[in-house]
PDB file of N, CA, C and O in Angstrom:
ATOM      1  N   UNK A   1     -12.729  -5.280 -45.328  1.00  0.00           N
ATOM      2  CA  UNK A   1     -12.731  -4.815 -43.957  1.00  0.00           C
ATOM      3  C   UNK A   1     -12.149  -3.405 -43.914  1.00  0.00           C
ATOM      4  O   UNK A   1     -11.078  -3.150 -44.466  1.00  0.00           O
ATOM      5  N   UNK A   2     -12.838  -2.521 -43.277  1.00  0.00           N
ATOM      6  CA  UNK A   2     -12.399  -1.141 -43.195  1.00  0.00           C
ATOM      7  C   UNK A   2     -11.538  -0.987 -41.947  1.00  0.00           C
ATOM      8  O   UNK A   2     -11.940  -1.370 -40.848  1.00  0.00           O
ATOM      9  N   UNK A   3     -10.352  -0.423 -42.132  1.00  0.00           N
ATOM     10  CA  UNK A   3      -9.471  -0.200 -40.997  1.00  0.00           C
ATOM     11  C   UNK A   3      -9.772   1.167 -40.406  1.00  0.00           C
ATOM     12  O   UNK A   3      -9.978   2.150 -41.118  1.00  0.00           O
ATOM     13  N   UNK A   4      -9.791   1.195 -39.095  1.00  0.00           N
ATOM     14  CA  UNK A   4     -10.068   2.446 -38.401  1.00  0.00           C
ATOM     15  C   UNK A   4      -8.781   2.895 -37.733  1.00  0.00           C
ATOM     16  O   UNK A   4      -8.266   2.217 -36.844  1.00  0.00           O
ATOM     17  N   UNK A   5      -8.270   4.022 -38.155  1.00  0.00           N
ATOM     18  CA  UNK A   5      -7.032   4.551 -37.600  1.00  0.00           C
ATOM     19  C   UNK A   5      -7.358   5.564 -36.515  1.00  0.00           C
ATOM     20  O   UNK A   5      -8.422   6.183 -36.516  1.00  0.00           O
ATOM     21  N   UNK A   6      -6.423   5.718 -35.593  1.00  0.00           N
ATOM     22  CA  UNK A   6      -6.606   6.693 -34.531  1.00  0.00           C
ATOM     23  C   UNK A   6      -6.272   8.084 -35.051  1.00  0.00           C
ATOM     24  O   UNK A   6      -5.110   8.415 -35.287  1.00  0.00           O
ATOM     25  N   UNK A   7      -7.276   8.863 -35.217  1.00  0.00           N
ATOM     26  CA  UNK A   7      -7.097  10.267 -35.574  1.00  0.00           C
ATOM     27  C   UNK A   7      -7.947  11.078 -34.607  1.00  0.00           C
ATOM     28  O   UNK A   7      -8.800  10.542 -33.899  1.00  0.00           O
ATOM     29  N   UNK A   8      -7.704  12.332 -34.594  1.00  0.00           N
ATOM     30  CA  UNK A   8      -8.469  13.173 -33.678  1.00  0.00           C
ATOM     31  C   UNK A   8      -9.954  13.163 -34.044  1.00  0.00           C
ATOM     32  O   UNK A   8     -10.810  13.287 -33.169  1.00  0.00           O
ATOM     33  N   UNK A   9     -10.257  13.016 -35.323  1.00  0.00           N
ATOM     34  CA  UNK A   9     -11.649  12.979 -35.748  1.00  0.00           C
ATOM     35  C   UNK A   9     -12.329  11.711 -35.237  1.00  0.00           C
ATOM     36  O   UNK A   9     -13.466  11.758 -34.768  1.00  0.00           O
ATOM     37  N   UNK A  10     -11.631  10.581 -35.328  1.00  0.00           N
ATOM     38  CA  UNK A  10     -12.222   9.324 -34.852  1.00  0.00           C
ATOM     39  C   UNK A  10     -12.406   9.334 -33.340  1.00  0.00           C
ATOM     40  O   UNK A  10     -13.425   8.858 -32.841  1.00  0.00           O
ATOM     41  N   UNK A  11     -11.457   9.858 -32.622  1.00  0.00           N
ATOM     42  CA  UNK A  11     -11.575   9.909 -31.165  1.00  0.00           C
ATOM     43  C   UNK A  11     -12.727  10.810 -30.765  1.00  0.00           C
ATOM     44  O   UNK A  11     -13.488  10.485 -29.854  1.00  0.00           O
ATOM     45  N   UNK A  12     -12.857  11.929 -31.435  1.00  0.00           N
ATOM     46  CA  UNK A  12     -13.944  12.848 -31.132  1.00  0.00           C
ATOM     47  C   UNK A  12     -15.293  12.220 -31.454  1.00  0.00           C
ATOM     48  O   UNK A  12     -16.247  12.370 -30.692  1.00  0.00           O
ATOM     49  N   UNK A  13     -15.374  11.527 -32.566  1.00  0.00           N
ATOM     50  CA  UNK A  13     -16.649  10.895 -32.925  1.00  0.00           C
ATOM     51  C   UNK A  13     -16.986   9.755 -31.965  1.00  0.00           C
ATOM     52  O   UNK A  13     -18.154   9.545 -31.637  1.00  0.00           O
ATOM     53  N   UNK A  14     -15.961   9.014 -31.510  1.00  0.00           N
ATOM     54  CA  UNK A  14     -16.208   7.964 -30.524  1.00  0.00           C
ATOM     55  C   UNK A  14     -16.694   8.556 -29.208  1.00  0.00           C
ATOM     56  O   UNK A  14     -17.567   7.996 -28.544  1.00  0.00           O
ATOM     57  N   UNK A  15     -16.122   9.681 -28.846  1.00  0.00           N
ATOM     58  CA  UNK A  15     -16.541  10.351 -27.614  1.00  0.00           C
ATOM     59  C   UNK A  15     -17.985  10.828 -27.741  1.00  0.00           C
ATOM     60  O   UNK A  15     -18.763  10.718 -26.793  1.00  0.00           O
ATOM     61  N   UNK A  16     -18.333  11.341 -28.874  1.00  0.00           N
ATOM     62  CA  UNK A  16     -19.704  11.805 -29.093  1.00  0.00           C
ATOM     63  C   UNK A  16     -20.676  10.633 -29.146  1.00  0.00           C
ATOM     64  O   UNK A  16     -21.823  10.760 -28.718  1.00  0.00           O
ATOM     65  N   UNK A  17     -20.228   9.496 -29.667  1.00  0.00           N
ATOM     66  CA  UNK A  17     -21.084   8.311 -29.721  1.00  0.00           C
ATOM     67  C   UNK A  17     -21.460   7.837 -28.325  1.00  0.00           C
ATOM     68  O   UNK A  17     -22.541   7.287 -28.115  1.00  0.00           O
ATOM     69  N   UNK A  18     -20.572   8.052 -27.387  1.00  0.00           N
ATOM     70  CA  UNK A  18     -20.876   7.662 -26.015  1.00  0.00           C
ATOM     71  C   UNK A  18     -22.129   8.363 -25.509  1.00  0.00           C
ATOM     72  O   UNK A  18     -22.954   7.756 -24.828  1.00  0.00           O
ATOM     73  N   UNK A  19     -22.270   9.638 -25.842  1.00  0.00           N
ATOM     74  CA  UNK A  19     -23.422  10.391 -25.375  1.00  0.00           C
ATOM     75  C   UNK A  19     -24.668  10.154 -26.224  1.00  0.00           C
ATOM     76  O   UNK A  19     -25.779  10.469 -25.797  1.00  0.00           O
ATOM     77  N   UNK A  20     -24.489   9.602 -27.422  1.00  0.00           N
ATOM     78  CA  UNK A  20     -25.637   9.328 -28.270  1.00  0.00           C
ATOM     79  C   UNK A  20     -26.245   7.964 -27.983  1.00  0.00           C
ATOM     80  O   UNK A  20     -27.352   7.670 -28.433  1.00  0.00           O
ATOM     81  N   UNK A  21     -25.521   7.123 -27.231  1.00  0.00           N
ATOM     82  CA  UNK A  21     -26.052   5.805 -26.885  1.00  0.00           C
ATOM     83  C   UNK A  21     -27.261   5.964 -25.975  1.00  0.00           C
ATOM     84  O   UNK A  21     -27.504   7.030 -25.409  1.00  0.00           O
ATOM     85  N   UNK A  22     -27.996   4.895 -25.856  1.00  0.00           N
ATOM     86  CA  UNK A  22     -29.174   4.944 -25.003  1.00  0.00           C
ATOM     87  C   UNK A  22     -28.760   5.052 -23.541  1.00  0.00           C
ATOM     88  O   UNK A  22     -27.623   4.760 -23.170  1.00  0.00           O
ATOM     89  N   UNK A  23     -29.699   5.472 -22.741  1.00  0.00           N
ATOM     90  CA  UNK A  23     -29.439   5.637 -21.317  1.00  0.00           C
ATOM     91  C   UNK A  23     -29.049   4.310 -20.683  1.00  0.00           C
ATOM     92  O   UNK A  23     -28.194   4.277 -19.799  1.00  0.00           O
ATOM     93  N   UNK A  24     -29.654   3.234 -21.115  1.00  0.00           N
ATOM     94  CA  UNK A  24     -29.394   1.920 -20.553  1.00  0.00           C
ATOM     95  C   UNK A  24     -27.930   1.510 -20.769  1.00  0.00           C
ATOM     96  O   UNK A  24     -27.297   0.977 -19.858  1.00  0.00           O
ATOM     97  N   UNK A  25     -27.405   1.750 -21.944  1.00  0.00           N
ATOM     98  CA  UNK A  25     -26.012   1.405 -22.234  1.00  0.00           C
ATOM     99  C   UNK A  25     -25.058   2.267 -21.409  1.00  0.00           C
ATOM    100  O   UNK A  25     -24.061   1.773 -20.884  1.00  0.00           O
ATOM    101  N   UNK A  26     -25.369   3.545 -21.303  1.00  0.00           N
ATOM    102  CA  UNK A  26     -24.528   4.428 -20.494  1.00  0.00           C
ATOM    103  C   UNK A  26     -24.568   4.024 -19.022  1.00  0.00           C
ATOM    104  O   UNK A  26     -23.553   4.081 -18.328  1.00  0.00           O
ATOM    105  N   UNK A  27     -25.731   3.621 -18.558  1.00  0.00           N
ATOM    106  CA  UNK A  27     -25.862   3.185 -17.170  1.00  0.00           C
ATOM    107  C   UNK A  27     -25.025   1.930 -16.926  1.00  0.00           C
ATOM    108  O   UNK A  27     -24.371   1.815 -15.889  1.00  0.00           O
ATOM    109  N   UNK A  28     -25.039   1.001 -17.860  1.00  0.00           N
ATOM    110  CA  UNK A  28     -24.240  -0.219 -17.733  1.00  0.00           C
ATOM    111  C   UNK A  28     -22.743   0.108 -17.697  1.00  0.00           C
ATOM    112  O   UNK A  28     -21.986  -0.482 -16.926  1.00  0.00           O
ATOM    113  N   UNK A  29     -22.337   1.042 -18.532  1.00  0.00           N
ATOM    114  CA  UNK A  29     -20.924   1.445 -18.541  1.00  0.00           C
ATOM    115  C   UNK A  29     -20.539   2.102 -17.218  1.00  0.00           C
ATOM    116  O   UNK A  29     -19.449   1.870 -16.696  1.00  0.00           O
ATOM    117  N   UNK A  30     -21.435   2.917 -16.684  1.00  0.00           N
ATOM    118  CA  UNK A  30     -21.169   3.589 -15.414  1.00  0.00           C
ATOM    119  C   UNK A  30     -21.085   2.590 -14.264  1.00  0.00           C
ATOM    120  O   UNK A  30     -20.222   2.713 -13.394  1.00  0.00           O
ATOM    121  N   UNK A  31     -21.969   1.613 -14.257  1.00  0.00           N
ATOM    122  CA  UNK A  31     -21.948   0.578 -13.219  1.00  0.00           C
ATOM    123  C   UNK A  31     -20.661  -0.227 -13.317  1.00  0.00           C
ATOM    124  O   UNK A  31     -20.048  -0.533 -12.294  1.00  0.00           O
ATOM    125  N   UNK A  32     -20.245  -0.573 -14.516  1.00  0.00           N
ATOM    126  CA  UNK A  32     -19.005  -1.315 -14.705  1.00  0.00           C
ATOM    127  C   UNK A  32     -17.800  -0.496 -14.232  1.00  0.00           C
ATOM    128  O   UNK A  32     -16.891  -1.037 -13.602  1.00  0.00           O
ATOM    129  N   UNK A  33     -17.793   0.776 -14.530  1.00  0.00           N
ATOM    130  CA  UNK A  33     -16.704   1.649 -14.084  1.00  0.00           C
ATOM    131  C   UNK A  33     -16.672   1.740 -12.560  1.00  0.00           C
ATOM    132  O   UNK A  33     -15.601   1.644 -11.960  1.00  0.00           O
ATOM    133  N   UNK A  34     -17.815   1.922 -11.935  1.00  0.00           N
ATOM    134  CA  UNK A  34     -17.867   2.010 -10.472  1.00  0.00           C
ATOM    135  C   UNK A  34     -17.434   0.695  -9.825  1.00  0.00           C
ATOM    136  O   UNK A  34     -16.714   0.698  -8.826  1.00  0.00           O
ATOM    137  N   UNK A  35     -17.871  -0.422 -10.395  1.00  0.00           N
ATOM    138  CA  UNK A  35     -17.478  -1.730  -9.859  1.00  0.00           C
ATOM    139  C   UNK A  35     -15.975  -1.924  -9.956  1.00  0.00           C
ATOM    140  O   UNK A  35     -15.346  -2.419  -9.020  1.00  0.00           O
ATOM    141  N   UNK A  36     -15.399  -1.538 -11.080  1.00  0.00           N
ATOM    142  CA  UNK A  36     -13.954  -1.684 -11.272  1.00  0.00           C
ATOM    143  C   UNK A  36     -13.190  -0.809 -10.283  1.00  0.00           C
ATOM    144  O   UNK A  36     -12.227  -1.269  -9.670  1.00  0.00           O
ATOM    145  N   UNK A  37     -13.604   0.428 -10.122  1.00  0.00           N
ATOM    146  CA  UNK A  37     -12.938   1.312  -9.170  1.00  0.00           C
ATOM    147  C   UNK A  37     -13.080   0.815  -7.738  1.00  0.00           C
ATOM    148  O   UNK A  37     -12.121   0.862  -6.968  1.00  0.00           O
ATOM    149  N   UNK A  38     -14.247   0.347  -7.381  1.00  0.00           N
ATOM    150  CA  UNK A  38     -14.479  -0.138  -6.027  1.00  0.00           C
ATOM    151  C   UNK A  38     -13.610  -1.359  -5.721  1.00  0.00           C
ATOM    152  O   UNK A  38     -12.997  -1.430  -4.656  1.00  0.00           O
ATOM    153  N   UNK A  39     -13.556  -2.306  -6.635  1.00  0.00           N
ATOM    154  CA  UNK A  39     -12.744  -3.500  -6.397  1.00  0.00           C
ATOM    155  C   UNK A  39     -11.261  -3.158  -6.356  1.00  0.00           C
ATOM    156  O   UNK A  39     -10.508  -3.765  -5.595  1.00  0.00           O
ATOM    157  N   UNK A  40     -10.840  -2.207  -7.154  1.00  0.00           N
ATOM    158  CA  UNK A  40      -9.441  -1.788  -7.126  1.00  0.00           C
ATOM    159  C   UNK A  40      -9.091  -1.150  -5.793  1.00  0.00           C
ATOM    160  O   UNK A  40      -8.041  -1.440  -5.221  1.00  0.00           O
ATOM    161  N   UNK A  41      -9.959  -0.290  -5.298  1.00  0.00           N
ATOM    162  CA  UNK A  41      -9.720   0.362  -4.016  1.00  0.00           C
ATOM    163  C   UNK A  41      -9.729  -0.639  -2.868  1.00  0.00           C
ATOM    164  O   UNK A  41      -8.901  -0.544  -1.961  1.00  0.00           O
ATOM    165  N   UNK A  42     -10.640  -1.585  -2.893  1.00  0.00           N
ATOM    166  CA  UNK A  42     -10.698  -2.593  -1.835  1.00  0.00           C
ATOM    167  C   UNK A  42      -9.465  -3.487  -1.855  1.00  0.00           C
ATOM    168  O   UNK A  42      -8.932  -3.837  -0.802  1.00  0.00           O
ATOM    169  N   UNK A  43      -9.019  -3.851  -3.028  1.00  0.00           N
ATOM    170  CA  UNK A  43      -7.823  -4.678  -3.144  1.00  0.00           C
ATOM    171  C   UNK A  43      -6.612  -3.937  -2.611  1.00  0.00           C
ATOM    172  O   UNK A  43      -5.757  -4.539  -1.962  1.00  0.00           O
ATOM    173  N   UNK A  44      -6.526  -2.660  -2.869  1.00  0.00           N
ATOM    174  CA  UNK A  44      -5.403  -1.871  -2.367  1.00  0.00           C
ATOM    175  C   UNK A  44      -5.436  -1.795  -0.848  1.00  0.00           C
ATOM    176  O   UNK A  44      -4.387  -1.848  -0.207  1.00  0.00           O
ATOM    177  N   UNK A  45      -6.611  -1.674  -0.267  1.00  0.00           N
ATOM    178  CA  UNK A  45      -6.716  -1.611   1.188  1.00  0.00           C
ATOM    179  C   UNK A  45      -6.347  -2.936   1.824  1.00  0.00           C
ATOM    180  O   UNK A  45      -5.686  -2.956   2.862  1.00  0.00           O
ATOM    181  N   UNK A  46      -6.757  -4.035   1.230  1.00  0.00           N
ATOM    182  CA  UNK A  46      -6.456  -5.345   1.785  1.00  0.00           C
ATOM    183  C   UNK A  46      -4.961  -5.619   1.718  1.00  0.00           C
ATOM    184  O   UNK A  46      -4.387  -6.131   2.678  1.00  0.00           O
ATOM    185  N   UNK A  47      -4.328  -5.290   0.613  1.00  0.00           N
ATOM    186  CA  UNK A  47      -2.897  -5.550   0.494  1.00  0.00           C
ATOM    187  C   UNK A  47      -2.099  -4.668   1.443  1.00  0.00           C
ATOM    188  O   UNK A  47      -1.027  -5.070   1.894  1.00  0.00           O
ATOM    189  N   UNK A  48      -2.595  -3.477   1.755  1.00  0.00           N
ATOM    190  CA  UNK A  48      -1.902  -2.623   2.713  1.00  0.00           C
ATOM    191  C   UNK A  48      -2.037  -3.155   4.129  1.00  0.00           C
ATOM    192  O   UNK A  48      -1.084  -3.088   4.907  1.00  0.00           O
ATOM    193  N   UNK A  49      -3.189  -3.675   4.472  1.00  0.00           N
ATOM    194  CA  UNK A  49      -3.393  -4.152   5.840  1.00  0.00           C
ATOM    195  C   UNK A  49      -2.650  -5.451   6.099  1.00  0.00           C
ATOM    196  O   UNK A  49      -2.420  -5.797   7.258  1.00  0.00           O
ATOM    197  N   UNK A  50      -2.267  -6.182   5.056  1.00  0.00           N
ATOM    198  CA  UNK A  50      -1.526  -7.427   5.239  1.00  0.00           C
ATOM    199  C   UNK A  50      -0.038  -7.188   5.464  1.00  0.00           C
ATOM    200  O   UNK A  50       0.680  -8.112   5.846  1.00  0.00           O
ATOM    201  N   UNK A  51       0.433  -5.981   5.236  1.00  0.00           N
ATOM    202  CA  UNK A  51       1.846  -5.685   5.463  1.00  0.00           C
ATOM    203  C   UNK A  51       2.163  -5.834   6.946  1.00  0.00           C
ATOM    204  O   UNK A  51       1.328  -5.548   7.805  1.00  0.00           O
ATOM    205  N   UNK A  52       3.368  -6.282   7.230  1.00  0.00           N
ATOM    206  CA  UNK A  52       3.756  -6.454   8.628  1.00  0.00           C
ATOM    207  C   UNK A  52       4.055  -5.082   9.225  1.00  0.00           C
ATOM    208  O   UNK A  52       4.924  -4.352   8.749  1.00  0.00           O
ATOM    209  N   UNK A  53       3.326  -4.760  10.255  1.00  0.00           N
ATOM    210  CA  UNK A  53       3.513  -3.468  10.899  1.00  0.00           C
ATOM    211  C   UNK A  53       4.457  -3.626  12.087  1.00  0.00           C
ATOM    212  O   UNK A  53       4.420  -4.647  12.773  1.00  0.00           O
ATOM    213  N   UNK A  54       5.286  -2.645  12.333  1.00  0.00           N
ATOM    214  CA  UNK A  54       6.209  -2.748  13.457  1.00  0.00           C
ATOM    215  C   UNK A  54       5.466  -2.655  14.786  1.00  0.00           C
ATOM    216  O   UNK A  54       4.462  -1.954  14.908  1.00  0.00           O
ATOM    217  N   UNK A  55       5.977  -3.371  15.770  1.00  0.00           N
ATOM    218  CA  UNK A  55       5.367  -3.349  17.087  1.00  0.00           C
ATOM    219  C   UNK A  55       6.035  -2.282  17.944  1.00  0.00           C
ATOM    220  O   UNK A  55       7.246  -2.075  17.868  1.00  0.00           O
ATOM    221  N   UNK A  56       5.240  -1.616  18.749  1.00  0.00           N
ATOM    222  CA  UNK A  56       5.754  -0.602  19.653  1.00  0.00           C
ATOM    223  C   UNK A  56       6.055  -1.291  20.983  1.00  0.00           C
ATOM    224  O   UNK A  56       5.200  -1.960  21.561  1.00  0.00           O
ATOM    225  N   UNK A  57       7.292  -1.111  21.454  1.00  0.00           N
ATOM    226  CA  UNK A  57       7.696  -1.746  22.708  1.00  0.00           C
ATOM    227  C   UNK A  57       8.232  -0.682  23.659  1.00  0.00           C
ATOM    228  O   UNK A  57       8.689   0.380  23.235  1.00  0.00           O
ATOM    229  N   UNK A  58       8.166  -0.986  24.954  1.00  0.00           N
ATOM    230  CA  UNK A  58       8.796  -0.119  25.930  1.00  0.00           C
ATOM    231  C   UNK A  58      10.298  -0.318  25.832  1.00  0.00           C
ATOM    232  O   UNK A  58      10.771  -1.356  25.368  1.00  0.00           O
ATOM    233  N   UNK A  59      11.037   0.681  26.271  1.00  0.00           N
ATOM    234  CA  UNK A  59      12.497   0.634  26.164  1.00  0.00           C
ATOM    235  C   UNK A  59      13.058  -0.519  26.992  1.00  0.00           C
ATOM    236  O   UNK A  59      13.963  -1.225  26.546  1.00  0.00           O
ATOM    237  N   UNK A  60      12.528  -0.706  28.183  1.00  0.00           N
ATOM    238  CA  UNK A  60      13.044  -1.769  29.056  1.00  0.00           C
ATOM    239  C   UNK A  60      12.809  -3.146  28.444  1.00  0.00           C
ATOM    240  O   UNK A  60      13.690  -4.004  28.482  1.00  0.00           O
ATOM    241  N   UNK A  61      11.630  -3.355  27.884  1.00  0.00           N
ATOM    242  CA  UNK A  61      11.359  -4.663  27.282  1.00  0.00           C
ATOM    243  C   UNK A  61      12.171  -4.869  26.006  1.00  0.00           C
ATOM    244  O   UNK A  61      12.556  -5.995  25.690  1.00  0.00           O
ATOM    245  N   UNK A  62      12.430  -3.793  25.276  1.00  0.00           N
ATOM    246  CA  UNK A  62      13.268  -3.894  24.085  1.00  0.00           C
ATOM    247  C   UNK A  62      14.688  -4.296  24.467  1.00  0.00           C
ATOM    248  O   UNK A  62      15.271  -5.186  23.847  1.00  0.00           O
ATOM    249  N   UNK A  63      15.238  -3.655  25.470  1.00  0.00           N
ATOM    250  CA  UNK A  63      16.597  -3.970  25.912  1.00  0.00           C
ATOM    251  C   UNK A  63      16.652  -5.385  26.470  1.00  0.00           C
ATOM    252  O   UNK A  63      17.628  -6.102  26.246  1.00  0.00           O
ATOM    253  N   UNK A  64      15.610  -5.795  27.198  1.00  0.00           N
ATOM    254  CA  UNK A  64      15.575  -7.157  27.735  1.00  0.00           C
ATOM    255  C   UNK A  64      15.541  -8.193  26.621  1.00  0.00           C
ATOM    256  O   UNK A  64      16.227  -9.211  26.703  1.00  0.00           O
ATOM    257  N   UNK A  65      14.754  -7.948  25.584  1.00  0.00           N
ATOM    258  CA  UNK A  65      14.700  -8.901  24.468  1.00  0.00           C
ATOM    259  C   UNK A  65      16.016  -8.907  23.688  1.00  0.00           C
ATOM    260  O   UNK A  65      16.433  -9.949  23.183  1.00  0.00           O
ATOM    261  N   UNK A  66      16.671  -7.746  23.590  1.00  0.00           N
ATOM    262  CA  UNK A  66      17.971  -7.697  22.920  1.00  0.00           C
ATOM    263  C   UNK A  66      19.013  -8.487  23.716  1.00  0.00           C
ATOM    264  O   UNK A  66      19.835  -9.197  23.136  1.00  0.00           O
ATOM    265  N   UNK A  67      18.976  -8.359  25.057  1.00  0.00           N
ATOM    266  CA  UNK A  67      19.920  -9.097  25.894  1.00  0.00           C
ATOM    267  C   UNK A  67      19.695 -10.599  25.772  1.00  0.00           C
ATOM    268  O   UNK A  67      20.647 -11.378  25.725  1.00  0.00           O
ATOM    269  N   UNK A  68      18.420 -10.998  25.721  1.00  0.00           N
ATOM    270  CA  UNK A  68      18.109 -12.413  25.591  1.00  0.00           C
ATOM    271  C   UNK A  68      18.603 -12.963  24.251  1.00  0.00           C
ATOM    272  O   UNK A  68      19.156 -14.062  24.199  1.00  0.00           O
ATOM    273  N   UNK A  69      18.411 -12.220  23.188  1.00  0.00           N
ATOM    274  CA  UNK A  69      18.873 -12.684  21.877  1.00  0.00           C
ATOM    275  C   UNK A  69      20.394 -12.688  21.793  1.00  0.00           C
ATOM    276  O   UNK A  69      20.974 -13.523  21.099  1.00  0.00           O
ATOM    277  N   UNK A  70      21.051 -11.753  22.502  1.00  0.00           N
ATOM    278  CA  UNK A  70      22.515 -11.737  22.520  1.00  0.00           C
ATOM    279  C   UNK A  70      23.069 -12.919  23.299  1.00  0.00           C
ATOM    280  O   UNK A  70      24.116 -13.463  22.947  1.00  0.00           O
ATOM    281  N   UNK A  71      22.369 -13.320  24.358  1.00  0.00           N
ATOM    282  CA  UNK A  71      22.813 -14.479  25.110  1.00  0.00           C
ATOM    283  C   UNK A  71      22.655 -15.752  24.290  1.00  0.00           C
ATOM    284  O   UNK A  71      23.478 -16.664  24.371  1.00  0.00           O
ATOM    285  N   UNK A  72      21.592 -15.802  23.504  1.00  0.00           N
ATOM    286  CA  UNK A  72      21.361 -16.982  22.676  1.00  0.00           C
ATOM    287  C   UNK A  72      22.356 -17.064  21.521  1.00  0.00           C
ATOM    288  O   UNK A  72      22.795 -18.154  21.151  1.00  0.00           O
ATOM    289  N   UNK A  73      22.708 -15.925  20.958  1.00  0.00           N
ATOM    290  CA  UNK A  73      23.605 -15.937  19.801  1.00  0.00           C
ATOM    291  C   UNK A  73      25.067 -15.743  20.200  1.00  0.00           C
ATOM    292  O   UNK A  73      25.960 -15.944  19.377  1.00  0.00           O
ATOM    293  N   UNK A  74      25.323 -15.358  21.449  1.00  0.00           N
ATOM    294  CA  UNK A  74      26.682 -15.119  21.950  1.00  0.00           C
ATOM    295  C   UNK A  74      27.439 -14.140  21.055  1.00  0.00           C
ATOM    296  O   UNK A  74      28.575 -14.391  20.652  1.00  0.00           O
ATOM    297  N   UNK A  75      26.788 -13.029  20.758  1.00  0.00           N
ATOM    298  CA  UNK A  75      27.414 -12.036  19.876  1.00  0.00           C
ATOM    299  C   UNK A  75      28.534 -11.313  20.613  1.00  0.00           C
ATOM    300  O   UNK A  75      28.499 -11.156  21.833  1.00  0.00           O
ATOM    301  N   UNK A  76      29.514 -10.884  19.857  1.00  0.00           N
ATOM    302  CA  UNK A  76      30.677 -10.207  20.448  1.00  0.00           C
ATOM    303  C   UNK A  76      30.361  -8.755  20.781  1.00  0.00           C
ATOM    304  O   UNK A  76      30.975  -8.183  21.682  1.00  0.00           O
ATOM    305  N   UNK A  77      29.419  -8.154  20.072  1.00  0.00           N
ATOM    306  CA  UNK A  77      29.068  -6.750  20.303  1.00  0.00           C
ATOM    307  C   UNK A  77      27.790  -6.674  21.124  1.00  0.00           C
ATOM    308  O   UNK A  77      26.726  -7.060  20.640  1.00  0.00           O
ATOM    309  N   UNK A  78      27.871  -6.198  22.325  1.00  0.00           N
ATOM    310  CA  UNK A  78      26.648  -6.066  23.140  1.00  0.00           C
ATOM    311  C   UNK A  78      25.863  -4.816  22.735  1.00  0.00           C
ATOM    312  O   UNK A  78      26.041  -3.747  23.319  1.00  0.00           O
ATOM    313  N   UNK A  79      25.008  -4.957  21.747  1.00  0.00           N
ATOM    314  CA  UNK A  79      24.211  -3.825  21.249  1.00  0.00           C
ATOM    315  C   UNK A  79      23.250  -3.320  22.319  1.00  0.00           C
ATOM    316  O   UNK A  79      22.974  -2.122  22.389  1.00  0.00           O
ATOM    317  N   UNK A  80      22.746  -4.206  23.139  1.00  0.00           N
ATOM    318  CA  UNK A  80      21.802  -3.782  24.175  1.00  0.00           C
ATOM    319  C   UNK A  80      22.486  -2.862  25.182  1.00  0.00           C
ATOM    320  O   UNK A  80      21.889  -1.890  25.645  1.00  0.00           O
ATOM    321  N   UNK A  81      23.729  -3.167  25.519  1.00  0.00           N
ATOM    322  CA  UNK A  81      24.463  -2.327  26.466  1.00  0.00           C
ATOM    323  C   UNK A  81      24.738  -0.950  25.853  1.00  0.00           C
ATOM    324  O   UNK A  81      24.632   0.070  26.533  1.00  0.00           O
ATOM    325  N   UNK A  82      25.091  -0.932  24.572  1.00  0.00           N
ATOM    326  CA  UNK A  82      25.342   0.349  23.897  1.00  0.00           C
ATOM    327  C   UNK A  82      24.076   1.195  23.848  1.00  0.00           C
ATOM    328  O   UNK A  82      24.119   2.404  24.077  1.00  0.00           O
ATOM    329  N   UNK A  83      22.946   0.550  23.549  1.00  0.00           N
ATOM    330  CA  UNK A  83      21.674   1.269  23.497  1.00  0.00           C
ATOM    331  C   UNK A  83      21.291   1.792  24.876  1.00  0.00           C
ATOM    332  O   UNK A  83      20.821   2.922  25.012  1.00  0.00           O
ATOM    333  N   UNK A  84      21.493   0.967  25.893  1.00  0.00           N
ATOM    334  CA  UNK A  84      21.164   1.381  27.252  1.00  0.00           C
ATOM    335  C   UNK A  84      22.020   2.578  27.678  1.00  0.00           C
ATOM    336  O   UNK A  84      21.499   3.522  28.272  1.00  0.00           O
ATOM    337  N   UNK A  85      23.310   2.553  27.388  1.00  0.00           N
ATOM    338  CA  UNK A  85      24.194   3.675  27.723  1.00  0.00           C
ATOM    339  C   UNK A  85      23.804   4.937  26.954  1.00  0.00           C
ATOM    340  O   UNK A  85      23.838   6.039  27.502  1.00  0.00           O
ATOM    341  N   UNK A  86      23.438   4.774  25.702  1.00  0.00           N
ATOM    342  CA  UNK A  86      23.013   5.914  24.893  1.00  0.00           C
ATOM    343  C   UNK A  86      21.751   6.553  25.463  1.00  0.00           C
ATOM    344  O   UNK A  86      21.654   7.777  25.548  1.00  0.00           O
ATOM    345  N   UNK A  87      20.803   5.738  25.847  1.00  0.00           N
ATOM    346  CA  UNK A  87      19.559   6.271  26.399  1.00  0.00           C
ATOM    347  C   UNK A  87      19.786   6.926  27.754  1.00  0.00           C
ATOM    348  O   UNK A  87      19.156   7.936  28.066  1.00  0.00           O
ATOM    349  N   UNK A  88      20.672   6.365  28.556  1.00  0.00           N
ATOM    350  CA  UNK A  88      20.957   6.949  29.858  1.00  0.00           C
ATOM    351  C   UNK A  88      21.600   8.326  29.683  1.00  0.00           C
ATOM    352  O   UNK A  88      21.224   9.279  30.366  1.00  0.00           O
ATOM    353  N   UNK A  89      22.562   8.430  28.777  1.00  0.00           N
ATOM    354  CA  UNK A  89      23.214   9.726  28.578  1.00  0.00           C
ATOM    355  C   UNK A  89      22.282  10.742  27.922  1.00  0.00           C
ATOM    356  O   UNK A  89      22.400  11.944  28.157  1.00  0.00           O
ATOM    357  N   UNK A  90      21.363  10.258  27.105  1.00  0.00           N
ATOM    358  CA  UNK A  90      20.463  11.175  26.408  1.00  0.00           C
ATOM    359  C   UNK A  90      19.387  11.718  27.332  1.00  0.00           C
ATOM    360  O   UNK A  90      19.054  12.901  27.256  1.00  0.00           O
ATOM    361  N   UNK A  91      18.834  10.879  28.203  1.00  0.00           N
ATOM    362  CA  UNK A  91      17.720  11.304  29.053  1.00  0.00           C
ATOM    363  C   UNK A  91      18.160  11.799  30.429  1.00  0.00           C
ATOM    364  O   UNK A  91      17.322  12.275  31.194  1.00  0.00           O
ATOM    365  N   UNK A  92      19.412  11.704  30.758  1.00  0.00           N
ATOM    366  CA  UNK A  92      19.860  12.227  32.061  1.00  0.00           C
ATOM    367  C   UNK A  92      20.410  13.623  31.940  1.00  0.00           C
ATOM    368  O   UNK A  92      20.829  14.210  32.938  1.00  0.00           O
TER     369      UNK A  92
END
């Protein structure tokens, strides 16, 4: 069995062999490459769209939901009141 080592000569000859192959073989390789790239791109898009995106809320509804959660948890720090005071001082 002849061992083939990676040398610049072997890589160059392999590269040249690609162009010496028949058109049919090159076409099959091109189709396989395009299919692989397409499936990779589609998979990336699907995994991105499954990420949980933040919801945009109005300030009043955000503060109302914070107050409701504070009443349920009986937290000692009223974060909703602090946020409301901050927004009042910032926008007035």
